[in-house]
N, C-alpha and C positions, 0 to 999 in steps of 0.2 A: 567655216563649219567646225573646225577643230577648236577654235576659241570659244564658240558658243557651247559646244559639248563639254569643254573643261569648266566653263562658268556654271552651267546647269549641274554638273557633277559636284562641284564645290559647294553650291548652294544646297543641294540635296544632302550632302554630308553634314553641313552646318545645321540644317534643319533636323536631321536625324539625331545628331549629338545633343542638340538643345532639347529635343523631346525626351530623349533617354535621361538626361540630367534632370529634367522636370519631373519625370515619373519617379526617379530615385528620391529626389528631395520631397516630393509630395507624400511618399509613403513613410517618411521618417517620423512624422508626428502622430502616427496612428497608434492606438493602444495595442498592446500585444494581443495576439490571437487568444481566444478563450481556451482554457486548459481542457484537455481531453481526459476522460475517465473521472477519477475522484478529485483530480487537481492536486495542487501542493497542500501538504498538511498545514494546519495553522501553526504559528510559532508556539514554542512551549511556554507555559505560564511561568510566572516568577517563582523562585524557590519558596517552599513553605517554611514557616517558622518551625524550628526544632529539627529540621532535616539538614544534613544527614545525622542520624543518631544510631545507626545499626547497619547491618548488611542489607544489600538489596536482595529481595526475595521475589521470584516470579513463579507462577504456575498457571495452568489453564486446561483447556479441553478442545475437542473437535466437535463441530456441529454442521448440519446441513445448512448451507446458505442458498437453498433453492430460491429461484425468483418466480413470481413476485414474492415480496416479503409476507404476503397473506397466504402463500401456499401452505397446505397442511403440514408439510415436512420441513418448513423453514424453522431454523434454530432448534431442531431436534438433535439431541446428542447422538452421535454415531461415529464410527470409525470405518464404516464400509461405504465405499463410493463407487459409482459406475463412471465410465468414460463420459465426459461432457458435464458431469455434476460439479457444483461449486463447493469446494471444501472450505469451511469456515474455521479459522484458527482463532480461538478466543483466549486471551491471557489477561492477567492482572500483575501489577508490580507494586510491591509494598516496601516501605521503609521499615526494616526489621526492628529498629529501636522504638519507633513511635506507633507502629501498627497501622499507619495511615498510608493511603495510596501515594506512591511516588510518581506524580504526574509529569516529571521531567524525563522519565525513562524513554528510551528509544528501543523498540523491540523489532527483531527480524526473525522470521521462521526460516529454517534451512531444511529443504526436502532433498533426499537422495533419490533421483529418478533416473533409471537407466544408466547408472554410473556417473551422472552429472549432478552437481548441487544446484538446486533452484532456490534462490533467495526471494522470500516473500516479505516485503516491508509491511509493518503493522502500523495501524493508526490509533492514536488515543481517542477514545470516543467520549471523553468527559466534557466536550465543548457544547453539549446540549443539542436541542432541536430534534429530539426523537419523538415519534408519534406516541401519544398517550395510549392509543389502542394496542401498541406493541410492548410498551414498557410501563410498569406500575410506578416507576420513578426514573429519573434521568440517570443513566449508567456512568458514574464518574470514575469507576475503577476498572474500566474495560478497554483493552486494545484488541483490534480485530485485523485479520489479514485474510485474503481470499486467494485460493489457487483453484483454477478450473482444470479438472483432470483432462489432459490432452487425449485425442482420439488414438494416439499410438502409445499411450502409457502401458507399461507391462502389467499384466495381471499378477497380483500378489502383494506382499508387504512392502511398504515404503517407509524407511526410517526417516525420522525428523527430529530436530531439536529447535529450540528457540533461545536466542541470546538477547541480552539487554545491557545497556550502558546508560547511566543517568548523568545529570549535569555535574555531579561530584566525582565522575569517573569510576564509580562503583560498577562492577559487572556482575552478571548472574547468568546462569543457563538452566534450561529446563529440558528434560527428556521424559517421555511417557514411561510408564512401568515397563519392565523388560519382558513381560509375558507377551508372547506372540499374538495372543487374542486382543491385546490392548493397542497394537500398532495400527497406523493408517494402512488400510487395505483396499486395493483396487479389485473389484469383482466384476464378473460378466453381467 
């Protein structure tokens, strides 16, 4: 009986290891899982002729990025947001010498929320594919970032800045006007 038990145990172990190895090997050829959210940004385009020829310059504004995009408040300029609302950070980056969009720039918004810095990566929107019903032309000069105001966000002013670096290692930063009324503000 002991020999039979040992043989059955050994065969069971071999079968289990073989199945486990088969499952591991079978999963190796699968494509990666689809990206969640907006996915990885597209690679930057090649450098433009004549760039760099001046300083990197950035500026922008805040807008409501309420969903759906057809909502009456979508893309309305504002700096007052309630908890749960989508803050849209819209920026542009310009080669200061040529005056053209610097499409190799990588921008990040930095929000000071409750004593912590929240970094919001921004996406270059010049890759096209925007609905004509929303845009009179394709926006090649725009970067956007979205921050959803958390339910526990403090009521009041939130300081923010935006920084940029381009393919040529030029850097730039943006801060809104220092007037308190111009700052990102969380309201009831």
